[in-house]
C-alpha positions as semicolon CSV with decimal commas, in nm:
position;residue;x (nm);y (nm);z (nm)
1;M;0,010;0,000;0,003
2;N;0,127;0,342;-0,089
3;A;0,210;0,587;0,183
4;P;-0,062;0,854;0,253
5;D;-0,013;1,183;0,070
6;P;0,125;1,449;0,293
7;I;-0,104;1,723;0,419
8;P;0,011;2,047;0,264
9;A;0,172;2,267;0,524
10;D;-0,023;2,567;0,385
11;A;-0,367;2,412;0,397
12;P;-0,620;2,633;0,554
13;D;-0,743;2,363;0,791
14;T;-0,775;2,424;1,155
15;G;-0,568;2,242;1,410
16;A;-0,870;2,021;1,499
17;S;-0,926;1,943;1,130
18;Q;-0,563;1,850;1,082
19;A;-0,577;1,624;1,395
20;V;-0,886;1,438;1,248
21;K;-0,705;1,389;0,911
22;A;-0,393;1,266;1,092
23;Q;-0,610;1,028;1,299
24;L;-0,778;0,881;0,986
25;R;-0,447;0,825;0,808
26;L;-0,271;0,681;1,109
27;R;-0,571;0,444;1,154
28;E;-0,532;0,332;0,800
29;M;-0,154;0,273;0,845
30;I;-0,212;0,076;1,163
31;L;-0,477;-0,157;1,006
32;A;-0,267;-0,207;0,696
33;G;0,035;-0,312;0,903
34;E;0,249;-0,010;0,796
35;L;0,298;0,064;1,165
36;R;0,393;-0,275;1,307
37;A;0,193;-0,435;1,577
38;G;0,360;-0,396;1,915
39;A;0,604;-0,134;1,794
40;R;0,655;0,201;1,960
41;I;0,530;0,499;1,750
42;A;0,814;0,718;1,637
43;E;0,648;1,054;1,655
44;L;0,906;1,246;1,455
45;S;0,881;0,998;1,166
46;I;0,509;1,033;1,166
47;V;0,538;1,406;1,155
48;E;0,770;1,378;0,860
49;K;0,552;1,115;0,680
50;L;0,222;1,310;0,712
51;G;0,372;1,655;0,679
52;V;0,201;1,813;0,980
53;S;0,320;1,950;1,309
54;R;0,357;1,758;1,631
55;T;0,041;1,914;1,793
56;P;-0,219;1,751;1,561
57;I;-0,015;1,426;1,559
58;R;-0,023;1,407;1,936
59;A;-0,397;1,476;1,934
60;A;-0,446;1,196;1,680
61;L;-0,236;0,959;1,885
62;M;-0,438;1,028;2,194
63;R;-0,762;0,971;2,010
64;L;-0,642;0,639;1,865
65;E;-0,539;0,536;2,220
66;Q;-0,896;0,623;2,321
67;E;-1,028;0,404;2,034
68;G;-0,817;0,114;2,167
69;L;-0,569;0,086;1,866
70;L;-0,276;0,219;2,067
71;D;-0,134;0,154;2,409
72;A;-0,003;0,447;2,617
73;L;0,347;0,359;2,743
74;P;0,453;0,420;3,107
75;N;0,741;0,644;3,005
76;G;0,543;0,841;2,754
77;G;0,453;0,785;2,390
78;Y;0,237;0,514;2,238
79;A;0,278;0,166;2,089
80;V;0,051;-0,018;1,841
81;R;-0,175;-0,237;2,035
82;T;-0,198;-0,616;1,974
83;F;-0,513;-0,823;2,044
84;S;-0,547;-1,184;2,157
85;E;-0,830;-1,397;2,025
86;R;-1,003;-1,352;2,352
87;D;-0,974;-0,976;2,321
88;V;-1,148;-0,990;1,977
89;S;-1,419;-1,221;2,113
90;E;-1,485;-0,983;2,405
91;A;-1,503;-0,684;2,180
92;I;-1,773;-0,848;1,969
93;E;-1,958;-0,946;2,288
94;L;-1,944;-0,590;2,409
95;R;-2,086;-0,460;2,084
96;G;-2,372;-0,712;2,110
97;T;-2,444;-0,602;2,465
98;L;-2,441;-0,231;2,374
99;E;-2,657;-0,287;2,071
100;G;-2,892;-0,488;2,290
101;L;-2,917;-0,197;2,527
102;V;-2,986;0,036;2,230
103;A;-3,259;-0,179;2,103
104;R;-3,423;-0,205;2,447
105;L;-3,406;0,169;2,511
106;A;-3,546;0,240;2,158
107;A;-3,839;0,013;2,225
108;E;-3,904;0,160;2,563
109;R;-3,868;0,519;2,465
110;G;-4,012;0,505;2,113
111;V;-3,848;0,593;1,786
112;A;-3,937;0,862;1,536
113;S;-4,132;0,715;1,232
114;D;-3,883;0,868;0,983
115;L;-3,588;0,683;1,153
116;L;-3,780;0,353;1,152
117;A;-3,864;0,422;0,780
118;A;-3,503;0,472;0,695
119;A;-3,408;0,147;0,870
120;H;-3,683;-0,037;0,691
121;D;-3,564;0,104;0,354
122;C;-3,209;0,002;0,431
123;L;-3,331;-0,356;0,494
124;D;-3,531;-0,356;0,174
125;R;-3,214;-0,280;-0,011
126;I;-3,032;-0,569;0,169
127;D;-3,324;-0,792;0,056
128;E;-3,247;-0,693;-0,300
129;V;-2,885;-0,796;-0,263
130;L;-2,984;-1,126;-0,102
131;S;-3,234;-1,204;-0,367
132;Q;-2,942;-1,330;-0,584
133;S;-2,892;-1,710;-0,566
134;A;-2,517;-1,652;-0,533
135;L;-2,323;-1,352;-0,409
136;D;-2,016;-1,214;-0,590
137;D;-1,761;-0,970;-0,449
138;E;-1,973;-0,673;-0,562
139;A;-2,280;-0,813;-0,372
140;F;-2,079;-0,874;-0,065
141;S;-1,949;-0,519;-0,084
142;S;-2,299;-0,383;-0,113
143;Y;-2,412;-0,596;0,177
144;V;-2,128;-0,461;0,393
145;T;-2,217;-0,099;0,317
146;L;-2,581;-0,146;0,386
147;N;-2,532;-0,357;0,693
148;E;-2,307;-0,090;0,848
149;R;-2,572;0,172;0,766
150;F;-2,845;-0,037;0,932
151;H;-2,637;-0,073;1,251
152;A;-2,559;0,305;1,243
153;L;-2,927;0,379;1,223
154;L;-2,997;0,134;1,504
155;G;-2,731;0,301;1,715
156;G;-2,910;0,633;1,706
157;M;-3,248;0,497;1,794
158;A;-3,198;0,503;2,175
159;G;-3,154;0,876;2,178
160;S;-2,864;0,841;2,416
161;H;-2,539;1,020;2,339
162;T;-2,364;0,822;2,616
163;V;-2,454;0,482;2,480
164;A;-2,396;0,601;2,115
165;R;-2,044;0,714;2,206
166;E;-1,943;0,389;2,371
167;L;-2,095;0,193;2,079
168;E;-1,900;0,406;1,831
169;R;-1,582;0,348;2,027
170;V;-1,601;-0,037;2,026
171;V;-1,705;-0,040;1,659
172;C;-1,392;0,146;1,567
173;L;-1,202;-0,178;1,638
174;P;-1,215;-0,331;1,288
175;F;-1,285;-0,688;1,403
176;A;-1,576;-0,570;1,630
177;S;-1,764;-0,380;1,359
178;P;-2,098;-0,525;1,237
179;S;-1,933;-0,637;0,912
180;G;-1,591;-0,720;1,053
181;F;-1,598;-1,085;0,942
182;V;-1,850;-1,068;0,654
183;V;-1,579;-1,062;0,391
184;Q;-1,439;-1,385;0,538
185;Q;-1,761;-1,563;0,443
186;A;-1,732;-1,484;0,077
187;N;-1,583;-1,818;-0,022
188;S;-1,798;-2,023;0,214
189;P;-2,086;-2,224;0,055
190;R;-2,298;-2,121;0,346
191;A;-2,225;-1,746;0,303
192;R;-2,557;-1,639;0,171
193;D;-2,759;-1,852;0,413
194;M;-2,574;-1,696;0,708
195;L;-2,655;-1,348;0,574
196;V;-3,014;-1,443;0,538
197;V;-3,032;-1,540;0,905
198;A;-2,865;-1,210;0,998
199;Q;-3,119;-1,025;0,790
200;D;-3,411;-1,203;0,951
201;Q;-3,275;-1,084;1,290
202;H;-3,256;-0,732;1,152
203;R;-3,627;-0,754;1,068
204;Q;-3,718;-0,900;1,399
205;V;-3,552;-0,640;1,606
206;L;-3,722;-0,354;1,415
207;D;-4,060;-0,527;1,466
208;A;-3,975;-0,565;1,838
209;I;-3,885;-0,196;1,867
210;A;-4,194;-0,078;1,685
211;A;-4,408;-0,305;1,913
212;R;-4,233;-0,156;2,221
213;E;-4,107;-0,503;2,331
214;G;-3,777;-0,395;2,499
215;S;-3,667;-0,729;2,642
216;R;-3,730;-0,913;2,309
217;A;-3,548;-0,643;2,111
218;E;-3,242;-0,663;2,346
219;T;-3,238;-1,044;2,331
220;I;-3,244;-1,043;1,950
221;M;-2,949;-0,806;1,924
222;R;-2,741;-1,003;2,171
223;E;-2,815;-1,317;1,967
224;H;-2,731;-1,134;1,655
225;S;-2,371;-1,081;1,772
226;R;-2,329;-1,460;1,811
227;I;-2,310;-1,480;1,430
228;A;-1,994;-1,268;1,441
229;Q;-1,866;-1,485;1,716
230;R;-1,915;-1,798;1,503
231;N;-1,752;-1,625;1,202
232;L;-1,456;-1,539;1,422
233;R;-1,404;-1,902;1,530
234;E;-1,429;-2,027;1,170
235;A;-1,194;-1,762;1,045
236;L;-0,934;-1,836;1,316
237;E;-0,962;-2,219;1,263
238;S;-0,909;-2,177;0,891
239;R;-0,649;-1,898;0,945
240;Q;-0,799;-1,731;0,631
241;L;-0,785;-1,384;0,778
242;D;-0,586;-1,208;0,504
243;R;-0,886;-1,012;0,365
244;M;-0,982;-0,852;0,703
245;P;-0,850;-0,508;0,792
246;G;-0,650;-0,508;1,114
247;V;-0,568;-0,883;1,106
248;C;-0,200;-0,793;1,164
249;L;-0,295;-0,684;1,511
250;I;-0,432;-1,022;1,620
251;R;-0,182;-1,242;1,800
252;K;-0,181;-1,594;1,665
253;R;-0,201;-1,882;1,899
254;A;0,134;-2,011;2,029
């Protein structure tokens, strides 16, 4: 992968904007393995590579540490974090727990009709993708985009900034995102069947939310995360993880 283009020194961006751009580029470098897992971040080299000052770089590093992609070192600075298989499993479990909470709160508090309509429209488009008897790479890509949109819409249904913030934080971990392991299914003969099951759960949780059935909605979303857990186990057993962003951060079994 080519190195990111430097940010022009004379760009009219504010310091906050430059920090966000640096954060996005550093995240890409980490997930692509350009910054080696477990290695200490050389701040000066990052400054030179991205072409920005130390202030936005330090802000970006702090945010990536908050996301969970970096570890703060005792003597200062940061290192690229590595994850055990247990870490990955727990991150998926946490997402399922938070999405379950979102679904329950949404059912209990009620959801605006336009937001529910947007979620149903998204699921209708997923149905169109899954109507094909076999899914090619383009179909899988479309599913990933729509699946992430649905989960993003769901995340906003609780009307809670606190829960939404924590959910966004865990989803930033690539293997904990709703579509983290979907691409691993592309070559599986059961791929489409598994996505159909996931889509049925999408429909069920929206029905539960609309019917104001909080406990049912929460249970469905917790169960929904178990699909990702199964995909994780199958991916690790086959060791076919090369297509997944951030795989370089997962420590292999000894």
